[in-house]
HTML snippet that shows the backbone in 3Dmol.js (N, CA, C, O; Angstrom):
<script src="https://3Dmol.org/build/3Dmol-min.js"></script>
<div id="view" style="width:600px;height:400px;position:relative"></div>
<script>
const pdb = `
ATOM      1  N   MET A   1     -16.684  25.980   1.754  1.00  0.00           N
ATOM      2  CA  MET A   1     -16.445  24.394   1.909  1.00  0.00           C
ATOM      3  C   MET A   1     -14.929  24.043   1.478  1.00  0.00           C
ATOM      4  O   MET A   1     -14.267  24.508   0.551  1.00  0.00           O
ATOM      5  N   PHE A   2     -14.568  23.007   2.515  1.00  0.00           N
ATOM      6  CA  PHE A   2     -13.288  22.626   1.970  1.00  0.00           C
ATOM      7  C   PHE A   2     -13.401  21.316   1.241  1.00  0.00           C
ATOM      8  O   PHE A   2     -14.193  20.408   1.493  1.00  0.00           O
ATOM      9  N   LEU A   3     -12.395  21.366   0.204  1.00  0.00           N
ATOM     10  CA  LEU A   3     -12.529  20.407  -1.009  1.00  0.00           C
ATOM     11  C   LEU A   3     -11.535  19.045  -0.403  1.00  0.00           C
ATOM     12  O   LEU A   3     -10.555  19.158   0.333  1.00  0.00           O
ATOM     13  N   HIS A   4     -12.070  17.868  -0.910  1.00  0.00           N
ATOM     14  CA  HIS A   4     -11.611  16.856  -0.476  1.00  0.00           C
ATOM     15  C   HIS A   4     -11.837  15.601  -1.566  1.00  0.00           C
ATOM     16  O   HIS A   4     -12.972  15.187  -1.799  1.00  0.00           O
ATOM     17  N   VAL A   5     -10.772  15.094  -2.145  1.00  0.00           N
ATOM     18  CA  VAL A   5     -10.854  13.927  -2.990  1.00  0.00           C
ATOM     19  C   VAL A   5     -11.590  12.631  -2.238  1.00  0.00           C
ATOM     20  O   VAL A   5     -11.165  12.239  -1.151  1.00  0.00           O
ATOM     21  N   ARG A   6     -12.398  12.179  -2.707  1.00  0.00           N
ATOM     22  CA  ARG A   6     -13.009  11.036  -2.106  1.00  0.00           C
ATOM     23  C   ARG A   6     -12.611   9.735  -2.849  1.00  0.00           C
ATOM     24  O   ARG A   6     -12.192   8.733  -2.271  1.00  0.00           O
ATOM     25  N   GLU A   7     -12.805   9.864  -4.359  1.00  0.00           N
ATOM     26  CA  GLU A   7     -12.249   8.742  -4.927  1.00  0.00           C
ATOM     27  C   GLU A   7     -11.432   9.096  -6.319  1.00  0.00           C
ATOM     28  O   GLU A   7     -11.615  10.087  -7.025  1.00  0.00           O
ATOM     29  N   ALA A   8     -10.679   8.248  -6.486  1.00  0.00           N
ATOM     30  CA  ALA A   8      -9.899   8.559  -7.989  1.00  0.00           C
ATOM     31  C   ALA A   8      -9.522   7.330  -8.489  1.00  0.00           C
ATOM     32  O   ALA A   8      -9.315   6.340  -7.788  1.00  0.00           O
ATOM     33  N   LYS A   9      -9.416   7.383  -9.878  1.00  0.00           N
ATOM     34  CA  LYS A   9      -9.136   6.088 -10.787  1.00  0.00           C
ATOM     35  C   LYS A   9      -8.413   6.392 -11.904  1.00  0.00           C
ATOM     36  O   LYS A   9      -8.908   7.191 -12.699  1.00  0.00           O
ATOM     37  N   TYR A  10      -7.214   5.859 -12.153  1.00  0.00           N
ATOM     38  CA  TYR A  10      -6.475   5.939 -13.389  1.00  0.00           C
ATOM     39  C   TYR A  10      -7.398   5.569 -14.523  1.00  0.00           C
ATOM     40  O   TYR A  10      -8.061   4.532 -14.517  1.00  0.00           O
ATOM     41  N   LEU A  11      -7.415   6.476 -15.515  1.00  0.00           N
ATOM     42  CA  LEU A  11      -8.071   6.433 -16.796  1.00  0.00           C
ATOM     43  C   LEU A  11      -6.899   6.041 -18.227  1.00  0.00           C
ATOM     44  O   LEU A  11      -7.127   5.193 -19.090  1.00  0.00           O
ATOM     45  N   HIS A  12      -6.022   6.664 -18.168  1.00  0.00           N
ATOM     46  CA  HIS A  12      -4.991   6.505 -19.526  1.00  0.00           C
ATOM     47  C   HIS A  12      -3.904   7.659 -19.343  1.00  0.00           C
ATOM     48  O   HIS A  12      -4.175   8.675 -18.701  1.00  0.00           O
ATOM     49  N   ASP A  13      -2.761   7.469 -19.890  1.00  0.00           N
ATOM     50  CA  ASP A  13      -1.887   8.356 -20.215  1.00  0.00           C
ATOM     51  C   ASP A  13      -1.503   9.066 -18.563  1.00  0.00           C
ATOM     52  O   ASP A  13      -1.068   8.409 -17.617  1.00  0.00           O
ATOM     53  N   TYR A  14      -1.770  10.404 -18.554  1.00  0.00           N
ATOM     54  CA  TYR A  14      -1.745  10.918 -17.312  1.00  0.00           C
ATOM     55  C   TYR A  14      -2.898  11.751 -16.882  1.00  0.00           C
ATOM     56  O   TYR A  14      -2.795  12.861 -16.360  1.00  0.00           O
ATOM     57  N   VAL A  15      -4.145  11.044 -17.178  1.00  0.00           N
ATOM     58  CA  VAL A  15      -5.538  11.472 -16.941  1.00  0.00           C
ATOM     59  C   VAL A  15      -6.063  10.471 -15.664  1.00  0.00           C
ATOM     60  O   VAL A  15      -5.832   9.264 -15.601  1.00  0.00           O
ATOM     61  N   ILE A  16      -6.640  11.073 -14.907  1.00  0.00           N
ATOM     62  CA  ILE A  16      -7.255  10.538 -13.575  1.00  0.00           C
ATOM     63  C   ILE A  16      -8.631  11.157 -13.374  1.00  0.00           C
ATOM     64  O   ILE A  16      -8.920  12.353 -13.343  1.00  0.00           O
ATOM     65  N   TRP A  17      -9.432  10.079 -13.244  1.00  0.00           N
ATOM     66  CA  TRP A  17     -10.906  10.540 -12.973  1.00  0.00           C
ATOM     67  C   TRP A  17     -11.207  10.679 -11.265  1.00  0.00           C
ATOM     68  O   TRP A  17     -10.774   9.857 -10.458  1.00  0.00           O
ATOM     69  N   LEU A  18     -11.876  11.655 -10.960  1.00  0.00           N
ATOM     70  CA  LEU A  18     -11.845  12.154  -9.402  1.00  0.00           C
ATOM     71  C   LEU A  18     -13.163  12.407  -9.261  1.00  0.00           C
ATOM     72  O   LEU A  18     -13.870  12.950 -10.110  1.00  0.00           O
ATOM     73  N   ARG A  19     -13.605  11.906  -7.885  1.00  0.00           N
ATOM     74  CA  ARG A  19     -14.808  12.493  -7.291  1.00  0.00           C
ATOM     75  C   ARG A  19     -14.663  13.164  -5.894  1.00  0.00           C
ATOM     76  O   ARG A  19     -14.065  12.659  -4.944  1.00  0.00           O
ATOM     77  N   PHE A  20     -15.327  14.438  -5.898  1.00  0.00           N
ATOM     78  CA  PHE A  20     -15.101  15.069  -4.595  1.00  0.00           C
ATOM     79  C   PHE A  20     -16.111  15.140  -3.629  1.00  0.00           C
ATOM     80  O   PHE A  20     -17.252  14.781  -3.918  1.00  0.00           O
ATOM     81  N   ASN A  21     -15.814  15.581  -2.463  1.00  0.00           N
ATOM     82  CA  ASN A  21     -16.662  15.616  -1.385  1.00  0.00           C
ATOM     83  C   ASN A  21     -17.934  16.383  -1.758  1.00  0.00           C
ATOM     84  O   ASN A  21     -18.914  16.145  -1.053  1.00  0.00           O
ATOM     85  N   ASP A  22     -18.077  17.266  -2.753  1.00  0.00           N
ATOM     86  CA  ASP A  22     -19.341  18.073  -3.090  1.00  0.00           C
ATOM     87  C   ASP A  22     -20.264  17.356  -3.982  1.00  0.00           C
ATOM     88  O   ASP A  22     -21.422  17.717  -4.191  1.00  0.00           O
ATOM     89  N   GLY A  23     -19.652  16.235  -4.541  1.00  0.00           N
ATOM     90  CA  GLY A  23     -20.291  15.379  -5.385  1.00  0.00           C
ATOM     91  C   GLY A  23     -19.774  15.728  -7.062  1.00  0.00           C
ATOM     92  O   GLY A  23     -20.071  15.074  -8.061  1.00  0.00           O
ATOM     93  N   ALA A  24     -19.134  16.651  -7.005  1.00  0.00           N
ATOM     94  CA  ALA A  24     -18.369  16.958  -8.497  1.00  0.00           C
ATOM     95  C   ALA A  24     -17.372  15.767  -8.980  1.00  0.00           C
ATOM     96  O   ALA A  24     -16.485  15.387  -8.216  1.00  0.00           O
ATOM     97  N   GLU A  25     -17.520  15.254 -10.119  1.00  0.00           N
ATOM     98  CA  GLU A  25     -16.617  14.413 -10.616  1.00  0.00           C
ATOM     99  C   GLU A  25     -16.014  14.802 -11.859  1.00  0.00           C
ATOM    100  O   GLU A  25     -16.670  15.703 -12.383  1.00  0.00           O
ATOM    101  N   GLY A  26     -14.960  14.442 -12.557  1.00  0.00           N
ATOM    102  CA  GLY A  26     -14.469  14.624 -13.710  1.00  0.00           C
ATOM    103  C   GLY A  26     -12.995  14.185 -13.935  1.00  0.00           C
ATOM    104  O   GLY A  26     -12.431  13.540 -13.051  1.00  0.00           O
ATOM    105  N   GLU A  27     -12.423  14.475 -14.957  1.00  0.00           N
ATOM    106  CA  GLU A  27     -11.141  14.277 -15.162  1.00  0.00           C
ATOM    107  C   GLU A  27     -10.185  15.117 -15.505  1.00  0.00           C
ATOM    108  O   GLU A  27     -10.337  16.019 -16.328  1.00  0.00           O
ATOM    109  N   VAL A  28      -9.152  14.872 -14.899  1.00  0.00           N
ATOM    110  CA  VAL A  28      -8.102  15.782 -14.863  1.00  0.00           C
ATOM    111  C   VAL A  28      -6.673  15.209 -15.727  1.00  0.00           C
ATOM    112  O   VAL A  28      -6.228  14.092 -15.461  1.00  0.00           O
ATOM    113  N   ASP A  29      -6.053  16.040 -16.720  1.00  0.00           N
ATOM    114  CA  ASP A  29      -4.926  15.650 -17.251  1.00  0.00           C
ATOM    115  C   ASP A  29      -3.803  16.192 -16.703  1.00  0.00           C
ATOM    116  O   ASP A  29      -3.726  17.420 -16.735  1.00  0.00           O
ATOM    117  N   LEU A  30      -2.989  15.627 -16.249  1.00  0.00           N
ATOM    118  CA  LEU A  30      -1.664  16.013 -15.364  1.00  0.00           C
ATOM    119  C   LEU A  30      -0.392  16.117 -16.260  1.00  0.00           C
ATOM    120  O   LEU A  30       0.659  16.402 -15.686  1.00  0.00           O
ATOM    121  N   LYS A  31      -0.380  15.936 -17.475  1.00  0.00           N
ATOM    122  CA  LYS A  31       0.444  15.489 -18.586  1.00  0.00           C
ATOM    123  C   LYS A  31       1.339  16.975 -18.402  1.00  0.00           C
ATOM    124  O   LYS A  31       2.543  16.865 -18.634  1.00  0.00           O
ATOM    125  N   ASP A  32       0.940  18.075 -18.084  1.00  0.00           N
ATOM    126  CA  ASP A  32       1.616  19.556 -18.166  1.00  0.00           C
ATOM    127  C   ASP A  32       2.241  19.870 -16.973  1.00  0.00           C
ATOM    128  O   ASP A  32       3.092  20.749 -16.836  1.00  0.00           O
ATOM    129  N   GLU A  33       1.692  18.942 -15.877  1.00  0.00           N
ATOM    130  CA  GLU A  33       2.155  19.351 -14.357  1.00  0.00           C
ATOM    131  C   GLU A  33       3.422  18.570 -13.844  1.00  0.00           C
ATOM    132  O   GLU A  33       3.947  18.716 -12.740  1.00  0.00           O
ATOM    133  N   LEU A  34       3.803  17.747 -14.808  1.00  0.00           N
ATOM    134  CA  LEU A  34       4.930  16.757 -13.964  1.00  0.00           C
ATOM    135  C   LEU A  34       6.239  17.390 -14.312  1.00  0.00           C
ATOM    136  O   LEU A  34       6.918  16.921 -15.226  1.00  0.00           O
ATOM    137  N   TRP A  35       6.573  18.294 -13.719  1.00  0.00           N
ATOM    138  CA  TRP A  35       7.947  18.949 -13.625  1.00  0.00           C
ATOM    139  C   TRP A  35       8.491  19.271 -12.237  1.00  0.00           C
ATOM    140  O   TRP A  35       7.713  19.431 -11.296  1.00  0.00           O
ATOM    141  N   GLY A  36       9.755  19.364 -12.098  1.00  0.00           N
ATOM    142  CA  GLY A  36      10.383  19.654 -10.891  1.00  0.00           C
ATOM    143  C   GLY A  36      10.826  18.537 -10.257  1.00  0.00           C
ATOM    144  O   GLY A  36      10.601  17.459 -10.808  1.00  0.00           O
ATOM    145  N   GLU A  37      11.536  18.560  -8.991  1.00  0.00           N
ATOM    146  CA  GLU A  37      12.199  17.277  -8.384  1.00  0.00           C
ATOM    147  C   GLU A  37      11.054  16.080  -7.978  1.00  0.00           C
ATOM    148  O   GLU A  37      11.175  14.870  -8.169  1.00  0.00           O
ATOM    149  N   VAL A  38       9.973  16.755  -7.395  1.00  0.00           N
ATOM    150  CA  VAL A  38       9.049  15.812  -6.771  1.00  0.00           C
ATOM    151  C   VAL A  38       8.061  15.061  -7.973  1.00  0.00           C
ATOM    152  O   VAL A  38       7.764  13.868  -7.918  1.00  0.00           O
ATOM    153  N   PHE A  39       7.689  15.836  -8.881  1.00  0.00           N
ATOM    154  CA  PHE A  39       6.813  15.452  -9.964  1.00  0.00           C
ATOM    155  C   PHE A  39       7.622  14.707 -11.234  1.00  0.00           C
ATOM    156  O   PHE A  39       7.095  13.736 -11.778  1.00  0.00           O
ATOM    157  N   ALA A  40       8.626  15.093 -11.578  1.00  0.00           N
ATOM    158  CA  ALA A  40       9.292  14.480 -12.606  1.00  0.00           C
ATOM    159  C   ALA A  40       9.443  12.998 -12.720  1.00  0.00           C
ATOM    160  O   ALA A  40       9.403  12.433 -13.813  1.00  0.00           O
ATOM    161  N   PRO A  41       9.637  12.302 -11.465  1.00  0.00           N
ATOM    162  CA  PRO A  41       9.408  10.903 -11.485  1.00  0.00           C
ATOM    163  C   PRO A  41       8.156  10.232 -12.139  1.00  0.00           C
ATOM    164  O   PRO A  41       8.093   9.061 -12.511  1.00  0.00           O
ATOM    165  N   LEU A  42       7.191  11.154 -12.214  1.00  0.00           N
ATOM    166  CA  LEU A  42       5.551  10.711 -12.224  1.00  0.00           C
ATOM    167  C   LEU A  42       5.698  10.505 -13.902  1.00  0.00           C
ATOM    168  O   LEU A  42       4.908   9.704 -14.401  1.00  0.00           O
ATOM    169  N   LYS A  43       6.573  11.118 -14.714  1.00  0.00           N
ATOM    170  CA  LYS A  43       6.375  10.971 -15.923  1.00  0.00           C
ATOM    171  C   LYS A  43       6.637   9.458 -16.542  1.00  0.00           C
ATOM    172  O   LYS A  43       6.355   9.010 -17.654  1.00  0.00           O
ATOM    173  N   ASP A  44       7.142   8.973 -15.649  1.00  0.00           N
ATOM    174  CA  ASP A  44       7.159   7.425 -15.901  1.00  0.00           C
ATOM    175  C   ASP A  44       5.822   6.794 -15.662  1.00  0.00           C
ATOM    176  O   ASP A  44       5.266   6.773 -14.564  1.00  0.00           O
ATOM    177  N   PRO A  45       5.335   6.269 -16.794  1.00  0.00           N
ATOM    178  CA  PRO A  45       3.694   5.826 -16.525  1.00  0.00           C
ATOM    179  C   PRO A  45       3.587   4.738 -15.458  1.00  0.00           C
ATOM    180  O   PRO A  45       2.680   4.853 -14.634  1.00  0.00           O
ATOM    181  N   GLU A  46       4.356   3.771 -15.391  1.00  0.00           N
ATOM    182  CA  GLU A  46       4.452   2.855 -14.217  1.00  0.00           C
ATOM    183  C   GLU A  46       4.121   3.608 -12.705  1.00  0.00           C
ATOM    184  O   GLU A  46       3.289   3.305 -11.850  1.00  0.00           O
ATOM    185  N   VAL A  47       5.069   4.653 -12.744  1.00  0.00           N
ATOM    186  CA  VAL A  47       5.124   5.117 -11.402  1.00  0.00           C
ATOM    187  C   VAL A  47       3.852   6.219 -11.455  1.00  0.00           C
ATOM    188  O   VAL A  47       3.278   6.397 -10.381  1.00  0.00           O
ATOM    189  N   PHE A  48       3.490   6.782 -12.330  1.00  0.00           N
ATOM    190  CA  PHE A  48       2.172   7.727 -12.314  1.00  0.00           C
ATOM    191  C   PHE A  48       0.991   6.825 -11.891  1.00  0.00           C
ATOM    192  O   PHE A  48       0.228   7.215 -11.008  1.00  0.00           O
ATOM    193  N   ARG A  49       0.832   5.717 -12.451  1.00  0.00           N
ATOM    194  CA  ARG A  49      -0.424   5.188 -12.218  1.00  0.00           C
ATOM    195  C   ARG A  49      -0.469   4.654 -10.529  1.00  0.00           C
ATOM    196  O   ARG A  49      -1.511   4.264 -10.002  1.00  0.00           O
ATOM    197  N   ASP A  50       0.575   4.708  -9.969  1.00  0.00           N
ATOM    198  CA  ASP A  50       0.710   4.063  -8.504  1.00  0.00           C
ATOM    199  C   ASP A  50       0.339   5.317  -7.449  1.00  0.00           C
ATOM    200  O   ASP A  50       1.164   5.863  -6.716  1.00  0.00           O
ATOM    201  N   PHE A  51      -0.912   5.608  -7.526  1.00  0.00           N
ATOM    202  CA  PHE A  51      -1.382   6.687  -6.658  1.00  0.00           C
ATOM    203  C   PHE A  51      -2.382   6.125  -5.830  1.00  0.00           C
ATOM    204  O   PHE A  51      -2.814   4.990  -6.028  1.00  0.00           O
ATOM    205  N   ARG A  52      -2.804   6.911  -4.846  1.00  0.00           N
ATOM    206  CA  ARG A  52      -4.099   6.378  -4.031  1.00  0.00           C
ATOM    207  C   ARG A  52      -4.597   7.436  -3.358  1.00  0.00           C
ATOM    208  O   ARG A  52      -3.849   8.413  -3.315  1.00  0.00           O
ATOM    209  N   VAL A  53      -5.661   7.528  -2.810  1.00  0.00           N
ATOM    210  CA  VAL A  53      -6.277   8.725  -2.111  1.00  0.00           C
ATOM    211  C   VAL A  53      -6.031   8.593  -0.611  1.00  0.00           C
ATOM    212  O   VAL A  53      -6.591   7.745   0.083  1.00  0.00           O
ATOM    213  N   ASP A  54      -5.094   9.550  -0.130  1.00  0.00           N
ATOM    214  CA  ASP A  54      -4.787   9.329   1.170  1.00  0.00           C
ATOM    215  C   ASP A  54      -5.893   9.739   2.255  1.00  0.00           C
ATOM    216  O   ASP A  54      -6.376  10.871   2.232  1.00  0.00           O
ATOM    217  N   PRO A  55      -6.212   8.951   3.041  1.00  0.00           N
ATOM    218  CA  PRO A  55      -7.461   9.314   4.003  1.00  0.00           C
ATOM    219  C   PRO A  55      -7.024  10.372   4.909  1.00  0.00           C
ATOM    220  O   PRO A  55      -7.984  10.904   5.467  1.00  0.00           O
ATOM    221  N   ASP A  56      -5.751  10.906   5.274  1.00  0.00           N
ATOM    222  CA  ASP A  56      -5.562  11.751   6.120  1.00  0.00           C
ATOM    223  C   ASP A  56      -5.512  13.217   5.414  1.00  0.00           C
ATOM    224  O   ASP A  56      -6.085  14.205   5.873  1.00  0.00           O
ATOM    225  N   LEU A  57      -4.765  13.199   4.275  1.00  0.00           N
ATOM    226  CA  LEU A  57      -4.460  14.212   3.382  1.00  0.00           C
ATOM    227  C   LEU A  57      -5.929  14.561   2.524  1.00  0.00           C
ATOM    228  O   LEU A  57      -6.283  15.708   2.253  1.00  0.00           O
ATOM    229  N   GLU A  58      -6.578  13.506   2.219  1.00  0.00           N
ATOM    230  CA  GLU A  58      -7.889  13.661   1.571  1.00  0.00           C
ATOM    231  C   GLU A  58      -7.499  14.125   0.028  1.00  0.00           C
ATOM    232  O   GLU A  58      -8.174  15.006  -0.504  1.00  0.00           O
ATOM    233  N   THR A  59      -6.596  13.624  -0.547  1.00  0.00           N
ATOM    234  CA  THR A  59      -6.161  14.031  -1.921  1.00  0.00           C
ATOM    235  C   THR A  59      -5.230  12.745  -2.417  1.00  0.00           C
ATOM    236  O   THR A  59      -4.785  11.873  -1.671  1.00  0.00           O
ATOM    237  N   ILE A  60      -5.065  12.825  -3.673  1.00  0.00           N
ATOM    238  CA  ILE A  60      -4.197  11.730  -4.283  1.00  0.00           C
ATOM    239  C   ILE A  60      -2.701  11.993  -3.899  1.00  0.00           C
ATOM    240  O   ILE A  60      -2.302  13.145  -3.733  1.00  0.00           O
ATOM    241  N   VAL A  61      -1.885  10.914  -3.762  1.00  0.00           N
ATOM    242  CA  VAL A  61      -0.581  10.908  -3.290  1.00  0.00           C
ATOM    243  C   VAL A  61       0.015   9.595  -4.015  1.00  0.00           C
ATOM    244  O   VAL A  61      -0.660   8.593  -4.245  1.00  0.00           O
ATOM    245  N   TRP A  62       1.349   9.744  -4.335  1.00  0.00           N
ATOM    246  CA  TRP A  62       2.145   8.868  -4.901  1.00  0.00           C
ATOM    247  C   TRP A  62       3.120   8.165  -4.026  1.00  0.00           C
ATOM    248  O   TRP A  62       3.303   8.722  -2.943  1.00  0.00           O
ATOM    249  N   VAL A  63       3.735   7.157  -4.225  1.00  0.00           N
ATOM    250  CA  VAL A  63       4.623   6.553  -3.503  1.00  0.00           C
ATOM    251  C   VAL A  63       5.716   7.255  -3.265  1.00  0.00           C
ATOM    252  O   VAL A  63       6.280   7.006  -2.200  1.00  0.00           O
ATOM    253  N   ASN A  64       6.208   8.117  -4.001  1.00  0.00           N
ATOM    254  CA  ASN A  64       7.490   8.851  -3.999  1.00  0.00           C
ATOM    255  C   ASN A  64       7.216  10.079  -2.993  1.00  0.00           C
ATOM    256  O   ASN A  64       8.180  10.791  -2.711  1.00  0.00           O
ATOM    257  N   GLY A  65       6.075  10.339  -2.489  1.00  0.00           N
ATOM    258  CA  GLY A  65       5.721  11.357  -1.728  1.00  0.00           C
ATOM    259  C   GLY A  65       5.025  12.572  -2.443  1.00  0.00           C
ATOM    260  O   GLY A  65       4.762  13.540  -1.730  1.00  0.00           O
ATOM    261  N   ALA A  66       4.778  12.611  -3.452  1.00  0.00           N
ATOM    262  CA  ALA A  66       4.293  13.655  -4.414  1.00  0.00           C
ATOM    263  C   ALA A  66       2.550  13.676  -3.994  1.00  0.00           C
ATOM    264  O   ALA A  66       1.979  12.609  -3.768  1.00  0.00           O
ATOM    265  N   ASP A  67       2.030  14.607  -3.944  1.00  0.00           N
ATOM    266  CA  ASP A  67       0.788  14.867  -4.016  1.00  0.00           C
ATOM    267  C   ASP A  67       0.399  16.428  -4.566  1.00  0.00           C
ATOM    268  O   ASP A  67       1.158  17.373  -4.782  1.00  0.00           O
ATOM    269  N   LEU A  68      -1.089  16.332  -4.712  1.00  0.00           N
ATOM    270  CA  LEU A  68      -1.407  17.719  -5.341  1.00  0.00           C
ATOM    271  C   LEU A  68      -2.662  18.102  -4.485  1.00  0.00           C
ATOM    272  O   LEU A  68      -3.498  17.313  -4.045  1.00  0.00           O
ATOM    273  N   ALA A  69      -2.636  19.379  -4.341  1.00  0.00           N
ATOM    274  CA  ALA A  69      -3.914  20.002  -3.612  1.00  0.00           C
ATOM    275  C   ALA A  69      -5.262  19.692  -4.179  1.00  0.00           C
ATOM    276  O   ALA A  69      -5.508  19.731  -5.384  1.00  0.00           O
ATOM    277  N   PRO A  70      -6.053  19.408  -3.318  1.00  0.00           N
ATOM    278  CA  PRO A  70      -7.534  19.095  -4.057  1.00  0.00           C
ATOM    279  C   PRO A  70      -8.179  20.249  -4.733  1.00  0.00           C
ATOM    280  O   PRO A  70      -8.998  20.089  -5.638  1.00  0.00           O
ATOM    281  N   GLU A  71      -7.779  21.504  -4.257  1.00  0.00           N
ATOM    282  CA  GLU A  71      -8.142  22.621  -4.881  1.00  0.00           C
ATOM    283  C   GLU A  71      -7.567  22.862  -6.259  1.00  0.00           C
ATOM    284  O   GLU A  71      -8.318  23.323  -7.118  1.00  0.00           O
ATOM    285  N   PHE A  72      -6.374  22.610  -6.537  1.00  0.00           N
ATOM    286  CA  PHE A  72      -5.706  22.443  -7.705  1.00  0.00           C
ATOM    287  C   PHE A  72      -6.471  21.681  -8.676  1.00  0.00           C
ATOM    288  O   PHE A  72      -7.047  22.125  -9.670  1.00  0.00           O
ATOM    289  N   LEU A  73      -6.409  20.491  -8.274  1.00  0.00           N
ATOM    290  CA  LEU A  73      -7.181  19.195  -9.104  1.00  0.00           C
ATOM    291  C   LEU A  73      -8.597  19.524  -9.407  1.00  0.00           C
ATOM    292  O   LEU A  73      -9.122  19.241 -10.484  1.00  0.00           O
ATOM    293  N   TYR A  74      -9.346  20.272  -8.198  1.00  0.00           N
ATOM    294  CA  TYR A  74     -10.722  20.825  -8.681  1.00  0.00           C
ATOM    295  C   TYR A  74     -10.884  21.781  -9.926  1.00  0.00           C
ATOM    296  O   TYR A  74     -11.619  21.644 -10.905  1.00  0.00           O
ATOM    297  N   ASP A  75      -9.947  22.840  -9.599  1.00  0.00           N
ATOM    298  CA  ASP A  75      -9.842  23.933 -10.746  1.00  0.00           C
ATOM    299  C   ASP A  75      -9.391  23.624 -11.936  1.00  0.00           C
ATOM    300  O   ASP A  75      -9.531  24.457 -12.832  1.00  0.00           O
ATOM    301  N   ASN A  76      -8.700  22.267 -12.233  1.00  0.00           N
ATOM    302  CA  ASN A  76      -7.928  21.876 -13.552  1.00  0.00           C
ATOM    303  C   ASN A  76      -8.980  20.716 -14.072  1.00  0.00           C
ATOM    304  O   ASN A  76      -8.729  20.233 -15.176  1.00  0.00           O
ATOM    305  N   MET A  77     -10.187  20.210 -13.333  1.00  0.00           N
ATOM    306  CA  MET A  77     -10.807  19.104 -13.621  1.00  0.00           C
ATOM    307  C   MET A  77     -11.769  19.613 -14.894  1.00  0.00           C
ATOM    308  O   MET A  77     -12.414  20.660 -14.926  1.00  0.00           O
ATOM    309  N   LYS A  78     -11.687  18.571 -15.951  1.00  0.00           N
ATOM    310  CA  LYS A  78     -12.984  18.915 -16.869  1.00  0.00           C
ATOM    311  C   LYS A  78     -14.245  17.967 -16.298  1.00  0.00           C
ATOM    312  O   LYS A  78     -14.318  16.739 -16.248  1.00  0.00           O
ATOM    313  N   VAL A  79     -15.012  18.780 -15.971  1.00  0.00           N
ATOM    314  CA  VAL A  79     -16.457  17.889 -15.657  1.00  0.00           C
ATOM    315  C   VAL A  79     -17.081  17.410 -16.542  1.00  0.00           C
ATOM    316  O   VAL A  79     -17.296  17.912 -17.645  1.00  0.00           O
ATOM    317  N   LEU A  80     -17.492  16.207 -16.068  1.00  0.00           N
ATOM    318  CA  LEU A  80     -18.241  15.250 -17.133  1.00  0.00           C
ATOM    319  C   LEU A  80     -19.760  15.413 -16.949  1.00  0.00           C
ATOM    320  O   LEU A  80     -20.300  15.293 -15.849  1.00  0.00           O
ATOM    321  N   ALA A  81     -20.436  15.700 -18.117  1.00  0.00           N
ATOM    322  CA  ALA A  81     -21.653  16.086 -18.318  1.00  0.00           C
ATOM    323  C   ALA A  81     -22.785  14.602 -18.124  1.00  0.00           C
ATOM    324  O   ALA A  81     -24.001  14.729 -18.271  1.00  0.00           O
TER     325      ALA A  81
END
`;
const viewer = $3Dmol.createViewer("view");
viewer.addModel(pdb, "pdb");
viewer.setStyle({}, {cartoon: {color: "spectrum"}});
viewer.zoomTo();
viewer.render();
</script>
């Protein structure tokens, strides 16, 4: 099964709540993932909060062009009980 992000909401700091096409949902903390040319600008909390679920890529994307693979997000997600 291919993973796709269906919903995403900003929670706090660098934490995003996600729901995937298989029904799994949880939180992912991206604080330690914001390095490199594309992701470093996301260290600014205002920039970080400005993401959306792209209907074509089916993952979260930021206005600067940064995106993260759904598989990466899924593997790093803390599942909510």
